[in-house]
TIZAMAR-171127 format. One line per field, with one value per residue: residue number from 1; residue in one letter; chain; x, y, z of N, C-alpha, C, O in turn. Coordinates in steps of 0.02 Angstrom, whole numbers, plus 50000, padded with zeros to 5 digits. Example, Ala and Ser with C-alpha at 12.3 -4.5 7.8 and 13.67 -1.06 7.14 Angstrom:
BEGIN
i: (1,2)
aa: (A,S)
ch: (A,A)
neast: (50660,50642)
nnorth: (49716,49888)
nup: (50390,50354)
caeast: (50615,50684)
canorth: (49775,49947)
caup: (50390,50357)
ceast: (50660,50645)
cnorth: (49835,50002)
cup: (50390,50394)
oeast: (50712,50670)
onorth: (49834,50057)
oup: (50423,50402)
END
This chain:
BEGIN
i: (1,2,3,4,5,6,7,8,9,10,11,12,13,14,15,16,17,18,19,20,21,22,23,24,25,26,27,28,29,30,31,32,33,34,35,36,37,38,39,40,41,42,43,44,45,46,47,48,49,50,51,52,53,54,55,56,57,58,59,60,61,62,63,64,65,66,67,68,69,70,71,72,73,74,75,76,77,78,79,80,81,82,83,84,85,86,87,88,89,90,91,92,93,94,95,96,97,98,99,100,101,102,103,104,105,106,107,108,109,110,111,112,113,114,115,116,117,118,119,120,121,122,123,124,125,126,127,128,129,130,131,132,133,134,135,136,137,138,139,140,141,142,143,144,145,146,147,148,149,150,151,152,153,154,155,156,157,158,159,160,161,162,163,164,165,166,167,168,169,170,171,172,173,174,175,176,177,178,179,180,181,182,183,184,185,186,187,188,189,190,191,192,193,194,195,196,197,198,199,200,201,202,203,204,205,206,207,208,209,210,211,212,213,214,215,216,217,218,219,220,221,222,223,224,225,226,227,228,229,230,231,232,233,234,235,236,237,238,239,240,241,242,243,244,245,246,247,248,249,250,251,252,253,254,255,256,257,258,259,260,261,262,263,264,265,266,267,268,269,270)
aa: (M,S,T,F,S,D,R,A,E,R,I,A,A,R,L,V,G,N,A,T,A,A,S,V,V,P,H,D,I,D,G,R,Q,G,A,V,D,Y,L,I,R,W,P,E,G,V,T,G,A,L,E,V,T,L,I,V,E,H,A,S,I,E,W,L,A,L,A,A,A,E,G,W,Q,W,P,A,K,S,S,W,D,F,R,A,S,E,D,S,F,H,Y,K,S,T,R,R,L,V,L,R,A,V,E,L,C,D,L,W,A,V,D,D,P,R,D,L,P,Q,E,A,L,I,S,K,P,D,L,H,H,F,S,R,S,D,F,G,S,L,T,R,S,S,F,M,P,G,V,T,V,H,A,R,S,R,A,E,F,I,N,G,T,M,L,S,D,F,S,Q,V,V,E,T,W,H,D,Q,P,H,M,A,S,H,I,A,K,L,V,K,A,P,D,V,T,E,R,H,L,F,L,V,A,M,H,N,A,V,P,V,R,F,F,T,D,D,F,D,P,P,V,T,R,P,A,G,F,D,A,V,D,V,L,W,V,W,S,N,Y,W,H,R,F,L,R,Y,Q,D,Q,E,W,T,W,M,E,F,S,L,P,Q,G,P,S,A,G,H,G,H,T,V,P,R)
ch: (A,A,A,A,A,A,A,A,A,A,A,A,A,A,A,A,A,A,A,A,A,A,A,A,A,A,A,A,A,A,A,A,A,A,A,A,A,A,A,A,A,A,A,A,A,A,A,A,A,A,A,A,A,A,A,A,A,A,A,A,A,A,A,A,A,A,A,A,A,A,A,A,A,A,A,A,A,A,A,A,A,A,A,A,A,A,A,A,A,A,A,A,A,A,A,A,A,A,A,A,A,A,A,A,A,A,A,A,A,A,A,A,A,A,A,A,A,A,A,A,A,A,A,A,A,A,A,A,A,A,A,A,A,A,A,A,A,A,A,A,A,A,A,A,A,A,A,A,A,A,A,A,A,A,A,A,A,A,A,A,A,A,A,A,A,A,A,A,A,A,A,A,A,A,A,A,A,A,A,A,A,A,A,A,A,A,A,A,A,A,A,A,A,A,A,A,A,A,A,A,A,A,A,A,A,A,A,A,A,A,A,A,A,A,A,A,A,A,A,A,A,A,A,A,A,A,A,A,A,A,A,A,A,A,A,A,A,A,A,A,A,A,A,A,A,A,A,A,A,A,A,A,A,A,A,A,A,A,A,A,A,A,A,A,A,A,A,A,A,A)
neast: (48517,48400,48376,48418,48338,48205,48197,48220,48104,48005,48041,48023,47884,47830,47877,47827,47689,47665,47703,47614,47489,47416,47359,47474,47492,47547,47584,47656,47638,47583,47625,47618,47680,47801,47739,47713,47789,47706,47539,47472,47347,47227,47107,47006,46992,47087,47224,47393,47555,47692,47860,48005,48180,48343,48496,48656,48832,48897,49003,49009,48896,48877,48952,48896,48764,48788,48850,48746,48655,48713,48697,48792,48894,49029,49063,49150,49252,49298,49292,49287,49324,49307,49360,49350,49463,49427,49289,49243,49267,49325,49211,49197,49329,49395,49326,49362,49501,49504,49443,49536,49644,49593,49583,49718,49768,49702,49762,49894,49877,49866,49813,49800,49824,49944,50031,50070,50196,50336,50360,50235,50177,50235,50177,50064,50062,49973,49918,49997,49937,49874,49967,49970,49920,49816,49724,49638,49574,49588,49537,49537,49389,49270,49145,49008,49048,49120,49150,49127,49072,49117,49083,49198,49264,49194,49249,49265,49242,49162,49186,49297,49257,49207,49050,48932,48797,48668,48576,48646,48712,48604,48570,48677,48641,48535,48590,48618,48606,48484,48389,48311,48213,48135,48080,48009,47910,47834,47786,47703,47606,47435,47288,47325,47357,47468,47642,47766,47935,48049,48207,48318,48465,48612,48745,48871,48858,48849,48926,49054,49027,48889,48858,48795,48641,48658,48660,48612,48452,48440,48449,48418,48330,48341,48412,48332,48225,48098,47978,47929,47823,47839,47986,48079,48207,48311,48445,48543,48610,48548,48440,48329,48227,48223,48115,48064,47959,47842,47939,48027,48142,48129,48168,48110,48040,48051,47899,47752,47625,47503,47402,47292,47379,47483,47568,47598,47703,47855,47976,48099,48072,48155)
nnorth: (50527,50460,50330,50242,50291,50275,50136,50102,50154,50072,49947,49971,49999,49876,49787,49844,49842,49703,49662,49728,49697,49787,49912,49999,50152,50257,50426,50545,50621,50699,50831,50864,50957,50928,50813,50653,50497,50382,50326,50224,50108,50028,49894,49920,50056,50138,50251,50272,50354,50341,50366,50361,50340,50342,50276,50317,50310,50467,50522,50439,50453,50514,50435,50310,50325,50345,50223,50135,50171,50112,49982,49926,49877,49887,49896,49761,49640,49532,49459,49546,49611,49764,49856,49998,50091,50195,50288,50388,50432,50492,50463,50451,50465,50364,50254,50255,50231,50104,50023,50038,49973,49843,49806,49804,49707,49594,49589,49559,49445,49434,49429,49534,49707,49745,49650,49676,49693,49806,49860,49863,49970,50085,50176,50206,50279,50312,50197,50154,50187,50077,50011,50071,50062,50138,50159,50057,49893,49784,49640,49485,49390,49253,49266,49334,49426,49588,49726,49717,49828,49872,49933,49998,49896,49907,49990,49933,50029,50177,50345,50315,50228,50069,50001,49913,49891,49891,49993,50106,50135,50171,50289,50371,50392,50476,50601,50633,50751,50754,50693,50765,50832,50727,50673,50785,50792,50680,50719,50825,50764,50752,50691,50558,50409,50336,50351,50307,50272,50223,50160,50131,50056,50066,49949,50005,50100,50037,49971,49842,49743,49734,49701,49590,49505,49432,49463,49499,49571,49750,49833,49953,50112,50210,50369,50524,50493,50515,50565,50471,50334,50201,50124,50067,49962,49913,49831,49809,49686,49606,49473,49484,49606,49749,49804,49937,49959,50005,50016,49912,49814,49711,49570,49549,49434,49409,49393,49309,49403,49480,49570,49688,49766,49699,49614,49472,49336,49337,49399,49527,49680,49723)
nup: (50978,50957,50908,51011,51116,51072,51063,51196,51255,51198,51250,51389,51394,51354,51455,51575,51548,51538,51667,51751,51707,51628,51510,51413,51350,51220,51254,51242,51116,50961,50978,51114,51240,51361,51408,51486,51437,51424,51464,51591,51597,51691,51693,51787,51784,51840,51822,51774,51760,51651,51632,51534,51530,51460,51517,51494,51479,51485,51408,51298,51222,51093,50996,51017,50971,50834,50800,50828,50729,50621,50647,50731,50655,50543,50370,50296,50211,50279,50446,50600,50766,50848,50985,51075,51179,51257,51330,51246,51077,50916,50799,50654,50599,50667,50620,50483,50496,50557,50459,50355,50413,50424,50287,50254,50341,50291,50166,50198,50268,50412,50584,50670,50680,50740,50702,50575,50450,50448,50321,50267,50327,50286,50195,50266,50396,50498,50546,50647,50761,50815,50888,51006,51172,51219,51122,51071,51026,50887,50820,50732,50699,50702,50648,50552,50400,50421,50533,50699,50819,50982,51146,51268,51401,51564,51714,51884,51976,52035,52039,52114,52215,52266,52238,52332,52340,52228,52227,52260,52142,52062,52125,52085,51954,51966,51969,51839,51705,51632,51712,51805,51728,51681,51797,51838,51740,51774,51900,51865,51791,51758,51843,51878,51971,52002,51983,51875,51844,51724,51704,51580,51566,51478,51451,51466,51562,51679,51822,51825,51920,51919,51792,51733,51778,51898,52033,52204,52244,52269,52431,52489,52485,52341,52345,52304,52224,52275,52227,52144,52122,52081,52033,51898,51829,51698,51615,51467,51462,51550,51602,51673,51759,51870,52002,52104,52233,52357,52460,52431,52338,52195,52096,51932,51821,51644,51561,51495,51409,51514,51518,51431,51356,51298,51166,51060,51113,51215,51216,51238,51154,51002)
caeast: (48504,48332,48373,48420,48282,48144,48198,48212,48033,47967,48057,47991,47812,47813,47890,47779,47623,47662,47710,47558,47426,47382,47373,47523,47472,47589,47552,47698,47627,47542,47648,47607,47742,47811,47696,47747,47793,47650,47490,47457,47275,47204,47037,46959,46986,47143,47272,47460,47599,47756,47913,48062,48242,48401,48555,48714,48893,48889,49056,49002,48830,48878,48973,48848,48708,48811,48860,48680,48625,48743,48687,48853,48936,49060,49069,49215,49245,49315,49257,49331,49297,49343,49340,49386,49491,49399,49217,49228,49317,49299,49182,49210,49400,49412,49296,49405,49564,49493,49431,49600,49683,49564,49603,49790,49777,49681,49812,49956,49857,49880,49751,49803,49865,50010,50073,50088,50267,50351,50354,50164,50155,50272,50131,50006,50088,49920,49902,50037,49892,49854,50019,49960,49871,49760,49681,49587,49597,49556,49557,49497,49340,49246,49074,48992,49092,49107,49184,49079,49096,49101,49104,49253,49245,49185,49287,49224,49238,49130,49215,49348,49229,49170,48982,48909,48724,48651,48538,48694,48723,48545,48576,48722,48605,48490,48627,48626,48572,48416,48344,48264,48156,48091,48042,47963,47852,47792,47754,47652,47555,47370,47238,47353,47363,47534,47694,47816,47994,48086,48275,48350,48536,48659,48794,48931,48843,48840,48989,49064,48995,48818,48853,48742,48590,48669,48672,48552,48416,48463,48417,48403,48294,48387,48396,48317,48168,48040,47916,47911,47790,47869,48047,48098,48274,48334,48505,48537,48638,48510,48385,48274,48228,48211,48060,48064,47890,47824,48000,48059,48168,48111,48184,48051,48056,48015,47841,47702,47578,47447,47351,47272,47429,47537,47557,47614,47773,47879,48043,48106,48072,48219)
canorth: (50470,50438,50258,50212,50313,50244,50066,50101,50166,50013,49896,49988,49991,49805,49756,49869,49816,49632,49653,49758,49677,49849,49940,50054,50189,50315,50490,50602,50623,50754,50897,50878,50981,50910,50758,50591,50454,50335,50318,50155,50104,49964,49882,49949,50128,50174,50273,50290,50386,50307,50404,50317,50376,50300,50291,50303,50346,50530,50534,50395,50460,50530,50380,50255,50338,50334,50152,50103,50184,50065,49913,49904,49842,49925,49849,49732,49574,49482,49468,49576,49645,49824,49881,50060,50091,50252,50297,50434,50437,50523,50405,50444,50454,50297,50206,50253,50200,50033,49989,50034,49921,49779,49792,49789,49642,49543,49586,49528,49383,49435,49433,49590,49759,49749,49600,49698,49708,49877,49883,49875,50032,50143,50224,50215,50289,50319,50132,50144,50197,50013,49988,50108,50028,50182,50169,50006,49831,49759,49570,49445,49346,49199,49274,49358,49479,49653,49743,49727,49882,49860,49983,49974,49864,49955,49980,49914,50084,50240,50397,50287,50188,50010,50002,49845,49889,49922,50054,50162,50150,50208,50357,50411,50410,50532,50663,50648,50815,50747,50658,50811,50847,50668,50670,50841,50774,50635,50757,50868,50725,50761,50638,50491,50386,50307,50380,50256,50293,50164,50176,50081,50071,50033,49913,50045,50143,49992,49943,49772,49700,49728,49697,49541,49508,49379,49492,49503,49635,49803,49831,50020,50156,50257,50438,50569,50472,50514,50582,50414,50280,50137,50133,50006,49966,49856,49843,49768,49619,49572,49430,49503,49678,49765,49850,49962,49979,49993,50010,49847,49796,49643,49549,49532,49392,49421,49349,49315,49458,49465,49622,49707,49805,49659,49577,49401,49321,49362,49425,49600,49706,49746)
caup: (51022,50948,50899,51077,51158,51048,51082,51268,51271,51180,51300,51452,51388,51353,51520,51625,51531,51557,51740,51788,51676,51610,51445,51414,51290,51207,51272,51219,51044,50936,51001,51185,51270,51431,51427,51501,51378,51419,51517,51609,51609,51715,51675,51835,51774,51870,51772,51798,51712,51642,51598,51518,51512,51445,51556,51452,51497,51448,51359,51241,51192,51022,50953,51024,50926,50765,50791,50826,50663,50574,50671,50766,50606,50488,50314,50280,50179,50330,50510,50651,50824,50870,51051,51092,51247,51293,51322,51192,51024,50856,50766,50582,50585,50692,50573,50424,50515,50569,50395,50319,50446,50404,50219,50253,50374,50244,50113,50224,50302,50483,50623,50715,50649,50771,50670,50508,50442,50441,50251,50253,50360,50261,50165,50309,50465,50548,50574,50707,50819,50844,50933,51068,51215,51236,51064,51067,50997,50826,50814,50686,50731,50659,50634,50485,50377,50448,50596,50753,50863,51052,51195,51310,51463,51617,51775,51941,52023,52017,52082,52158,52269,52244,52265,52345,52335,52163,52240,52259,52071,52039,52153,52043,51893,51980,51958,51768,51691,51605,51756,51837,51684,51677,51860,51838,51699,51813,51953,51835,51755,51791,51847,51883,52041,52011,51941,51863,51807,51700,51685,51537,51573,51434,51491,51481,51619,51736,51846,51808,51970,51903,51719,51722,51831,51947,52100,52246,52236,52316,52497,52514,52441,52308,52361,52249,52184,52319,52191,52101,52159,52060,51994,51861,51800,51657,51576,51406,51470,51601,51581,51717,51772,51940,52020,52172,52250,52427,52499,52420,52272,52175,52028,51893,51764,51582,51565,51442,51422,51559,51513,51364,51321,51270,51105,51063,51129,51279,51210,51242,51086,50975)
ceast: (48435,48327,48373,48357,48217,48141,48188,48139,47991,47978,48019,47915,47792,47822,47841,47709,47615,47661,47649,47490,47383,47398,47422,47517,47519,47551,47590,47696,47587,47561,47634,47674,47746,47767,47738,47744,47732,47600,47478,47384,47255,47130,46987,46955,47041,47193,47338,47499,47665,47803,47973,48123,48299,48460,48616,48774,48897,48941,49047,48938,48833,48897,48926,48789,48728,48821,48793,48646,48652,48737,48747,48900,48963,49074,49140,49203,49261,49284,49306,49290,49340,49315,49383,49410,49463,49323,49200,49285,49284,49276,49204,49283,49422,49386,49340,49471,49556,49483,49493,49644,49658,49587,49676,49804,49756,49733,49874,49941,49880,49814,49748,49846,49935,50058,50093,50163,50278,50343,50282,50140,50189,50226,50070,50028,50034,49902,49946,49995,49877,49908,50014,49906,49810,49714,49623,49616,49556,49581,49509,49450,49316,49172,49064,49039,49071,49146,49130,49109,49071,49121,49160,49225,49242,49230,49238,49209,49199,49155,49262,49322,49192,49102,48957,48834,48704,48610,48584,48710,48665,48547,48622,48688,48558,48524,48638,48582,48499,48366,48291,48203,48109,48049,47991,47901,47806,47753,47695,47597,47488,47329,47268,47362,47431,47582,47753,47874,48034,48154,48303,48424,48576,48716,48855,48920,48837,48908,48993,49028,48922,48806,48799,48697,48597,48688,48606,48517,48442,48423,48398,48364,48344,48366,48380,48254,48103,47975,47891,47880,47822,47929,48066,48168,48286,48396,48510,48575,48603,48455,48325,48276,48207,48151,48070,47994,47877,47886,48038,48081,48150,48137,48121,48074,48019,47958,47797,47655,47521,47390,47337,47325,47476,47518,47576,47687,47794,47949,48043,48110,48139,48210)
cnorth: (50440,50363,50223,50228,50280,50170,50059,50109,50104,49956,49909,49977,49918,49773,49778,49843,49744,49624,49678,49737,49738,49867,49998,50090,50248,50380,50551,50604,50686,50821,50913,50897,50960,50853,50696,50546,50410,50347,50244,50151,50034,49956,49913,50025,50169,50192,50292,50324,50349,50351,50358,50360,50327,50323,50269,50341,50409,50540,50494,50405,50470,50469,50320,50263,50324,50259,50115,50112,50138,49993,49883,49866,49892,49876,49826,49663,49518,49502,49491,49602,49706,49846,49941,50056,50148,50255,50339,50433,50467,50467,50398,50430,50386,50243,50199,50216,50125,49996,49986,49978,49851,49759,49770,49721,49585,49534,49548,49464,49380,49447,49492,49644,49765,49698,49619,49713,49782,49902,49896,49942,50094,50197,50239,50224,50294,50252,50114,50155,50131,49983,50021,50074,50071,50194,50120,49943,49812,49688,49532,49399,49295,49205,49302,49415,49547,49664,49758,49776,49869,49921,49954,49940,49916,49939,49963,49972,50143,50292,50368,50242,50128,50008,49930,49837,49925,49986,50115,50183,50192,50279,50400,50432,50468,50599,50678,50708,50807,50720,50704,50825,50787,50662,50726,50826,50726,50673,50798,50830,50729,50696,50568,50473,50354,50339,50331,50286,50230,50187,50118,50098,50031,50005,49956,50095,50102,49965,49868,49726,49687,49721,49647,49538,49454,49406,49496,49569,49686,49800,49900,50060,50203,50329,50477,50552,50470,50529,50525,50359,50212,50153,50066,50016,49903,49877,49792,49702,49581,49530,49437,49579,49690,49813,49871,49990,49961,49977,49944,49839,49723,49629,49526,49490,49417,49371,49358,49371,49435,49515,49641,49744,49763,49624,49505,49393,49352,49389,49501,49627,49732,49806)
cup: (51011,50940,50966,51117,51137,51069,51157,51288,51255,51230,51365,51449,51389,51422,51573,51611,51552,51633,51778,51761,51658,51537,51453,51348,51279,51221,51247,51143,51026,50967,51073,51217,51343,51454,51442,51439,51369,51476,51528,51629,51630,51700,51722,51832,51805,51815,51805,51743,51711,51602,51591,51503,51505,51487,51515,51481,51454,51394,51296,51202,51116,50979,50959,50977,50854,50752,50787,50759,50610,50596,50704,50720,50556,50431,50301,50250,50227,50396,50565,50709,50839,50937,51068,51164,51289,51283,51261,51141,50962,50809,50693,50566,50610,50646,50511,50439,50523,50503,50352,50348,50427,50334,50216,50287,50328,50189,50136,50265,50375,50520,50671,50682,50677,50741,50599,50504,50430,50370,50232,50279,50333,50234,50208,50381,50517,50580,50634,50770,50854,50889,51001,51110,51230,51178,51062,51035,50936,50815,50768,50725,50681,50642,50563,50466,50405,50512,50648,50803,50934,51093,51237,51372,51518,51677,51832,51987,51993,52066,52134,52213,52240,52278,52273,52336,52270,52172,52239,52188,52045,52065,52110,51978,51904,51966,51884,51749,51668,51655,51787,51793,51679,51741,51863,51796,51736,51866,51925,51800,51791,51793,51846,51957,52055,51961,51936,51822,51789,51674,51643,51534,51521,51475,51508,51537,51684,51758,51832,51856,51953,51828,51698,51783,51884,52015,52138,52235,52286,52380,52523,52462,52407,52321,52297,52210,52225,52283,52147,52143,52144,52015,51963,51832,51759,51620,51521,51407,51526,51570,51627,51724,51844,51947,52093,52187,52322,52469,52488,52347,52257,52105,51993,51833,51702,51579,51504,51459,51467,51551,51441,51324,51279,51206,51114,51081,51194,51275,51216,51171,51066,50930)
oeast: (48413,48278,48331,48327,48178,48089,48153,48114,47946,47932,47987,47886,47743,47778,47816,47673,47563,47623,47634,47438,47323,47444,47412,47535,47528,47493,47559,47746,47561,47518,47638,47720,47700,47757,47792,47702,47708,47617,47475,47362,47265,47094,46932,46919,47041,47205,47339,47478,47691,47788,47990,48118,48302,48474,48626,48766,48900,48925,49074,48925,48796,48862,48917,48766,48689,48803,48785,48613,48620,48768,48755,48942,48927,49095,49186,49152,49240,49252,49358,49230,49401,49255,49444,49381,49474,49297,49150,49344,49223,49317,49227,49298,49462,49419,49353,49493,49598,49511,49503,49677,49698,49607,49694,49846,49790,49748,49904,49986,49909,49766,49699,49900,49981,50119,50128,50191,50234,50321,50268,50090,50175,50236,50028,50015,50047,49874,49933,50016,49870,49895,50050,49852,49758,49668,49566,49675,49495,49640,49450,49468,49338,49139,49107,49067,49011,49172,49093,49165,49012,49169,49168,49168,49282,49246,49179,49168,49204,49147,49266,49361,49150,49098,48961,48811,48722,48611,48562,48721,48675,48526,48609,48703,48543,48490,48666,48527,48457,48306,48233,48147,48048,47989,47935,47845,47745,47694,47643,47546,47484,47336,47239,47373,47450,47564,47785,47863,48051,48158,48310,48444,48574,48735,48888,48966,48821,48945,48942,49001,48896,48750,48763,48714,48547,48727,48552,48549,48465,48370,48364,48364,48384,48309,48408,48232,48059,47921,47838,47908,47830,47923,48069,48186,48273,48401,48483,48573,48627,48427,48276,48320,48176,48139,48082,47973,47898,47886,48077,48044,48155,48130,48082,48121,47963,47969,47803,47644,47494,47335,47368,47317,47505,47460,47571,47729,47756,47980,47993,48147,48176,48258)
onorth: (50398,50333,50179,50184,50258,50146,50014,50074,50087,49920,49864,49948,49899,49736,49738,49824,49725,49583,49652,49757,49740,49839,50042,50063,50287,50387,50602,50592,50720,50863,50972,50856,50973,50844,50687,50555,50402,50373,50205,50188,49986,50005,49932,50055,50230,50152,50323,50324,50328,50371,50321,50410,50276,50383,50209,50397,50404,50563,50512,50369,50437,50454,50283,50215,50296,50235,50069,50067,50125,49948,49822,49827,49933,49820,49868,49632,49461,49554,49461,49615,49701,49855,49936,50022,50150,50228,50328,50432,50468,50429,50345,50388,50353,50193,50143,50175,50086,49942,49938,49941,49806,49702,49724,49683,49533,49478,49509,49434,49331,49473,49500,49628,49787,49702,49581,49742,49817,49958,49934,49968,50150,50256,50279,50181,50282,50251,50064,50136,50129,49934,50003,50060,50045,50235,50140,49941,49824,49678,49547,49373,49293,49155,49294,49448,49562,49616,49806,49767,49858,49956,49893,49953,49963,49881,49977,49966,50157,50285,50393,50219,50136,50014,49891,49781,49984,50028,50169,50242,50241,50325,50460,50485,50506,50649,50731,50715,50849,50723,50685,50830,50797,50647,50716,50845,50731,50660,50804,50859,50711,50653,50523,50517,50346,50353,50315,50322,50190,50229,50062,50147,49970,50033,49944,50129,50130,49938,49834,49674,49634,49732,49659,49567,49432,49375,49497,49619,49667,49769,49904,50043,50234,50347,50465,50591,50430,50507,50531,50340,50171,50189,50015,50072,49847,49933,49737,49665,49528,49547,49400,49612,49647,49855,49830,50039,49908,49930,49923,49856,49680,49670,49487,49508,49442,49311,49406,49386,49381,49502,49613,49753,49787,49607,49478,49436,49390,49401,49534,49600,49759,49832)
oup: (51050,50964,50977,51148,51179,51090,51180,51332,51293,51248,51392,51495,51422,51445,51612,51657,51580,51659,51832,51788,51671,51507,51496,51295,51326,51201,51232,51109,51069,50980,51092,51220,51382,51514,51415,51395,51313,51529,51480,51673,51592,51695,51702,51871,51797,51769,51858,51685,51762,51546,51637,51468,51540,51492,51503,51505,51393,51339,51244,51154,51079,50931,50911,50947,50816,50699,50747,50734,50559,50568,50705,50743,50529,50444,50296,50262,50217,50402,50575,50704,50843,50944,51075,51206,51350,51234,51228,51159,50956,50782,50674,50524,50577,50633,50488,50399,50499,50494,50315,50311,50416,50322,50180,50263,50325,50169,50097,50292,50397,50492,50708,50658,50643,50752,50566,50550,50406,50359,50186,50256,50355,50247,50189,50423,50576,50635,50668,50824,50915,50924,51048,51084,51250,51183,51053,51018,50934,50802,50766,50778,50624,50625,50520,50509,50411,50542,50642,50827,50945,51078,51242,51393,51520,51688,51828,52033,51933,52127,52190,52254,52196,52339,52226,52327,52261,52128,52220,52174,52009,52029,52101,51951,51858,51953,51867,51775,51684,51642,51794,51819,51673,51737,51888,51815,51729,51876,51958,51781,51850,51749,51815,51998,52113,51904,51986,51773,51832,51629,51669,51503,51521,51526,51559,51558,51736,51717,51829,51836,51970,51804,51650,51835,51912,52051,52108,52217,52341,52384,52575,52403,52442,52309,52244,52168,52212,52305,52117,52195,52189,51966,51998,51813,51781,51596,51527,51358,51547,51518,51622,51698,51876,51904,52137,52156,52346,52509,52531,52301,52301,52060,52021,51798,51706,51592,51466,51518,51459,51576,51395,51264,51231,51195,51169,51066,51225,51326,51201,51130,51106,50902)
END
């Protein structure tokens, strides 16, 4: 997961630095065991700690990392979109199957493996997988050559209950196995006056209702984060990010750098 995690940390450092007009300095380096990811340093000498963690649907962690390493593209001469129907699937065998299907579709000039004639499938029975609704979809697109890999669409429900306040979603993330260690590092950080936790949520971990940032800010405090002074949340389909501070949630706009930590431009780092 290093590709995702490294990018998440860079995004968090840039956004927090811009929003707080402070320098955000890498701290978890040179073999420091259990150190927070960053220190936040304000010009007046105040220091804070910043810990960053990625929120990903657990079942999809392995294949997401592999897909990210390939830039979400599988090599092909024509242009296609593949969307798996499940959070988790066997990456390498699915990749081979999809690319075989693409070659055959190009040969027979069809736009969907389900349109292949039976004679085309005689020697490739595994391609019958595409007739199953629980496998996923492969459809021709009009973009650059290659197969673009997508995560499945998310359901609106978590544990069978529709959540109306995004703060409730954040509470469910507190139960992820890795969260306790991140909060513990913040608690143990010495000589800091503020403890900041930044949650970078991949879209497949966000219910459909909150897939984009066109919802009102949450209204309640998320349970489990009492040791954190400032909680930040950003998801990769949002054009803003959230901050919880002093008992209040606030939408924060991407902004030009205001402090010594920021570089040029105002785009989220890629």
